[in-house]
N, C-alpha and C positions, 0 to 999 in steps of 0.2 A: 747413846751409841755404845757404851761399854757393854750393855746387855747384848746388843746385836753382835759385836765382835766376839763375845763369849760364845754365843750360839754358833757362829761360823767356826770358831776354834774347836767346837765339839761336833762339827758336821761329819756325818758318816755316809752320805748319799752315794759316794763313789768307792767305798771300801772294797767292794768285790772286784774292782778294776785296777786297784793300785797295788802293784807287786811290792813296792817299798813301804807301804803303809800310809796312813792318813797323817798329814802334818800341814794344815792350812797355814800359808805364809802370806801376810798382808799387813799393812798398817794404814790407819786413817784416824781422822779427828773431825768433829763438827766444824772446826776452824780451818780445815784444809782448803787451800785456794786452788790448787792444781791437782788433778788426778792423773797419775801415770798408769795407763792400762796396757799391760804387757801380755805375754803368753801364759806361762806357768813357771813355777820355780824349777830350776835345774837341780842336778844332784848335789852341788855344793850348797845351794840355798836350802835344800831339803835338810841337809845335815846341820847347818848353822841356825836355821830359822830366821835369818835376816834377809829381807827382800833385796834383790840385786846385789848380793854380796859375792860377786864373781867378776870375771873379765868384762862381761857384757855391761854390768853395772858401772864399772870404771869408765868405760867409753861413754855410757849414757850420761854420767855426771859431767864428763868433759863436754859433751854436746850441749848440755843444759847450762854450762858455765857455773856450776856450783861445786862446793866441796862436800865431804861426807857429812859434816855437821848440819849444813843447810839442807842437804838431800833427805836426811833422816829426821828432820823436824816435821812432825805430823801436822803442825799448824800451817806449814808451807805445802807439803806434798802428801797426798794419799797415794799409796803404792798398792794397786789393786789389779792383780792378774786376771785373765779370763778364766783360768783354772787355778784354784788355790793350792793344790797339792802337786807334787812332782809326779808326772804321768809315767815315767820310766823311759827306757831307751827303745828306739825303733831301729830300722835298718840304716837310715842316713842321719840319725841324730835323735834328739828327744821326741817322744810321741807327742801328738797334738794335745792341747789342754782338754781336760774333760769338758763335755758340753753341758753338764748339769749345773756347774757353778754360777755362771753369769745369769741365767734365767732365775735361779734360786735366790741369789743374793745381791746382785748389782743394783737393782732398782731401790731396794731398801737402804743399801749403803749410801748411794748418791742422794737419796731423798733426805738423809740425815746430815748432809753437808750443805747447809744454807749459804755458805760463803764460797762455794766452788764456782770458779769462773772459767776454767779451761780443762778440757780432757785431751791429754796427749795420747794418741792411739798408736801403739807400737806394733808394727807387723800386720800381716794379713788377717789373723784371727780377730783382733780388736777392730780393725778397719771394716771387715765384712760384717761384724756384729753391729757396729754403731753407725755406719754410714749407709744411707739409702742411695745416695747419688755418687757412689764411687766410680772411678773410671774403669777401663777394661782390664787393668792389672795394677799391681802394687806400684811399679815405677811411675806410671801415668798418674795414679792417685797422689803419690808423694810429690810429683812434679807440679801438680795443681793444688798444692797445700794451701795457698792463699784463699782459695774458694771456700774453704771450710772454717776459716777464721771468722769471728773472734772466739767461737766456743770450742772448736776442735782444731787440733794440729796433728798431722799424720807424719810418721817417720818410719823408716825400716827398723828392723830389730838391730840393736848394736852388737850383736854377736860377732866374734871373729870369723865365723862362717860366712859373713856378708862382706868380707874384704874385697872380693871380686866385684860385687855389685857397687861398692863405694868407688872402686877404681874406674868402673865403667860410667859412673854418674857423678863426675866432679862438681856439678852444679849443686848437689845436695849440701856439701860443706861450704861452698862459696855463697849460695843464695838462701838456703833454708836455715842453716845453723845460726847466722846472725839474727834472723827474725825470731827464731826459737829463744835465743839467749835474751834478746830485748824483751820479749813477752814475759819470760820468766822473771826477769828483774823488775818489770812493771808490776807484776801481780804479787810477788812475795815481798817487795819493798825493801827499803834500806835497812830495816831492823834485822834482816837476815843476811845482810852483806857487810 
């Protein structure tokens, strides 16, 4: 896997579309038990090179019930976005992840993780790419999260931009988060707690 991660780190397939330059940000190991598949790095993560090193990452760790040390342990979590580089700003937020990354790299990455048991699909880009039987919209897909277990779990993006969605859907924190935390604890085990 080290060779594959080096290849991804030198990837230039999107260079012409990346105003801020190429800087693939991800982490993974053959031992990873859970893959967190998000959108793409934001501007903060682009600068630090650390996946989920922002306010969204803080909320995500809270939802998962893990601390920074557990979250960044590659034997527990693979952090694999749909697009590995910061796509830049659009009119209402960051641009969508580049479409080239997932088809070019995801299959090889996940094939090199024999211990992977769960994919946490964050937001519509990951859900649309990985789920064939998704519901009519993100809310209904997330509401029916238990139908995708045990191999996939769907959640909205933890961005502060989704605060309104979270207020409108209190069932997410009362019903889904406990299941998510229990599943995480089962899969990464007591050695990480």
